[in-house]
N, CA and C atoms as a LAMMPS dump frame, in Angstrom:
ITEM: TIMESTEP
0
ITEM: NUMBER OF ATOMS
144
ITEM: BOX BOUNDS ff ff ff
-5.0000000000000000e+02 5.0000000000000000e+02
-5.0000000000000000e+02 5.0000000000000000e+02
-5.0000000000000000e+02 5.0000000000000000e+02
ITEM: ATOMS id mol type element x y z
1 1 1 N 6.768 -1.556 8.337
2 1 2 C 7.005 -0.935 9.399
3 1 3 C 7.482 -1.205 10.803
4 2 1 N 7.75 -1.248 11.762
5 2 2 C 7.716 -1.104 13.107
6 2 3 C 6.564 -0.582 13.95
7 3 1 N 6.014 -1.298 14.328
8 3 2 C 4.042 -0.629 15.637
9 3 3 C 5.233 1.234 16.131
10 4 1 N 6.556 0.933 16.738
11 4 2 C 7.259 2.24 16.837
12 4 3 C 7.163 3.429 16.004
13 5 1 N 8.01 2.919 15.017
14 5 2 C 8.288 3.686 13.533
15 5 3 C 6.46 4.646 13.057
16 6 1 N 5.301 3.912 12.954
17 6 2 C 4.131 4.165 13.265
18 6 3 C 3.733 4.776 14.06
19 7 1 N 3.95 4.854 15.514
20 7 2 C 3.549 5.541 16.14
21 7 3 C 3.821 6.327 16.167
22 8 1 N 4.999 7.174 15.865
23 8 2 C 5.888 8.707 15.324
24 8 3 C 5.571 9.039 14.126
25 9 1 N 4.204 8.637 13.286
26 9 2 C 4.109 8.742 12.191
27 9 3 C 4.407 8.627 11.056
28 10 1 N 5.257 7.464 10.724
29 10 2 C 6.036 7.082 10.166
30 10 3 C 7.56 8.623 9.96
31 11 1 N 8.384 8.873 10.958
32 11 2 C 9.592 9.466 11.252
33 11 3 C 10.51 8.865 10.465
34 12 1 N 10.751 8.937 9.602
35 12 2 C 12.245 8.628 8.997
36 12 3 C 11.725 7.019 7.979
37 13 1 N 11.108 7.03 7.941
38 13 2 C 10.403 5.564 7.032
39 13 3 C 10.126 5.848 5.574
40 14 1 N 10.996 5.675 4.351
41 14 2 C 10.768 6.41 3.12
42 14 3 C 9.925 4.55 2.162
43 15 1 N 8.994 5.124 2.445
44 15 2 C 7.284 4.154 1.681
45 15 3 C 7.801 4.367 -0.044
46 16 1 N 8.206 3.449 -0.616
47 16 2 C 8.33 3.268 -2.302
48 16 3 C 6.673 3.087 -2.821
49 17 1 N 6.299 3.397 -4.15
50 17 2 C 4.889 2.779 -4.549
51 17 3 C 5.375 3.01 -5.918
52 18 1 N 3.906 2.385 -6.22
53 18 2 C 3.82 2.238 -7.371
54 18 3 C 2.625 1.209 -8.295
55 19 1 N 2.482 1.824 -9.236
56 19 2 C 0.712 1.078 -9.785
57 19 3 C 1.112 -0.105 -10.608
58 20 1 N 0.323 -0.905 -11.698
59 20 2 C 0.636 -2.376 -12.324
60 20 3 C -0.487 -2.104 -12.743
61 21 1 N -0.844 -2.648 -13.224
62 21 2 C -2.311 -3.591 -13.895
63 21 3 C -2.797 -4.695 -13.413
64 22 1 N -3.618 -5.192 -13.367
65 22 2 C -4.403 -6.309 -12.812
66 22 3 C -6.194 -6.17 -13.671
67 23 1 N -6.203 -7.436 -13.558
68 23 2 C -7.515 -8.028 -14.175
69 23 3 C -8.513 -6.995 -13.428
70 24 1 N -8.524 -6.368 -12.369
71 24 2 C -9.548 -5.692 -11.551
72 24 3 C -9.909 -4.119 -12.107
73 25 1 N -8.351 -3.849 -12.672
74 25 2 C -7.982 -2.842 -13.237
75 25 3 C -6.699 -2.035 -12.276
76 26 1 N -5.931 -0.996 -12.577
77 26 2 C -4.606 -0.006 -11.735
78 26 3 C -5.018 -0.374 -10.058
79 27 1 N -4.074 -0.949 -9.512
80 27 2 C -3.008 -1.268 -8.548
81 27 3 C -2.458 -0.627 -7.583
82 28 1 N -2.389 0.128 -6.718
83 28 2 C -1.498 0.686 -5.878
84 28 3 C -0.888 -0.352 -5.15
85 29 1 N 0.702 -0.471 -5.167
86 29 2 C 1.446 -1.327 -4.299
87 29 3 C 2.445 -0.221 -3.65
88 30 1 N 2.762 -0.256 -2.042
89 30 2 C 4.387 0.189 -2.109
90 30 3 C 4.293 -0.365 -0.399
91 31 1 N 5.494 -0.24 -0.456
92 31 2 C 6.706 -1.053 0.529
93 31 3 C 7.866 0.049 0.543
94 32 1 N 8.162 -0.482 2.129
95 32 2 C 9.422 0.109 3.41
96 32 3 C 10.386 -1.071 2.724
97 33 1 N 11.459 -0.641 3.432
98 33 2 C 12.632 -1.672 3.13
99 33 3 C 12.543 -2.415 4.319
100 34 1 N 11.728 -2.636 4.806
101 34 2 C 11.274 -4.075 5.894
102 34 3 C 10.006 -5.104 4.841
103 35 1 N 9.255 -4.384 3.937
104 35 2 C 8.415 -4.881 3.388
105 35 3 C 7.116 -5.177 2.942
106 36 1 N 6.676 -4.786 2.198
107 36 2 C 5.327 -4.577 1.54
108 36 3 C 4.238 -3.762 3.11
109 37 1 N 3.902 -2.903 2.336
110 37 2 C 2.634 -1.984 3.511
111 37 3 C 1.618 -1.782 3.084
112 38 1 N 1.183 -1.87 2.045
113 38 2 C -0.401 -1.543 1.28
114 38 3 C -0.456 -1.814 0.33
115 39 1 N -1.029 -2.645 -0.55
116 39 2 C -1.823 -3.479 -1.13
117 39 3 C -3.269 -3.524 -1.412
118 40 1 N -3.875 -1.857 -1.454
119 40 2 C -5.794 -1.531 -1.403
120 40 3 C -6.25 -2.577 -2.695
121 41 1 N -7.339 -2.786 -2.876
122 41 2 C -7.846 -3.878 -3.638
123 41 3 C -8.914 -3.184 -4.417
124 42 1 N -8.876 -2.719 -5.114
125 42 2 C -9.449 -1.959 -6.417
126 42 3 C -11.127 -1.412 -6.137
127 43 1 N -11.577 -0.584 -6.212
128 43 2 C -13.48 -0.708 -5.616
129 43 3 C -13.738 -1.054 -6.54
130 44 1 N -14.68 -1.822 -6.24
131 44 2 C -15.437 -3.039 -6.632
132 44 3 C -17.243 -2.295 -7.033
133 45 1 N -17.931 -3.396 -7.802
134 45 2 C -19.136 -2.58 -8.542
135 45 3 C -20.216 -3.349 -8.169
136 46 1 N -20.777 -2.923 -7.38
137 46 2 C -21.708 -3.812 -6.717
138 46 3 C -23.33 -3.872 -8.069
139 47 1 N -22.92 -5.28 -7.806
140 47 2 C -24.686 -5.085 -8.628
141 47 3 C -26.026 -4.992 -7.627
142 48 1 N -27.092 -4.619 -8.099
143 48 2 C -28.315 -4.768 -7.069
144 48 3 C -29.04 -4.992 -7.849
């Protein structure tokens, strides 16, 4: 999404999303017509 659209709060921008299986667990992937906009990593487990 262009920065100008982001500044307007994403007005008139459509975001498609889905979840996919990964070795680390479910992964959320989102995209606009211009390309990928989100691919957050799944939470990690810390070893103390």
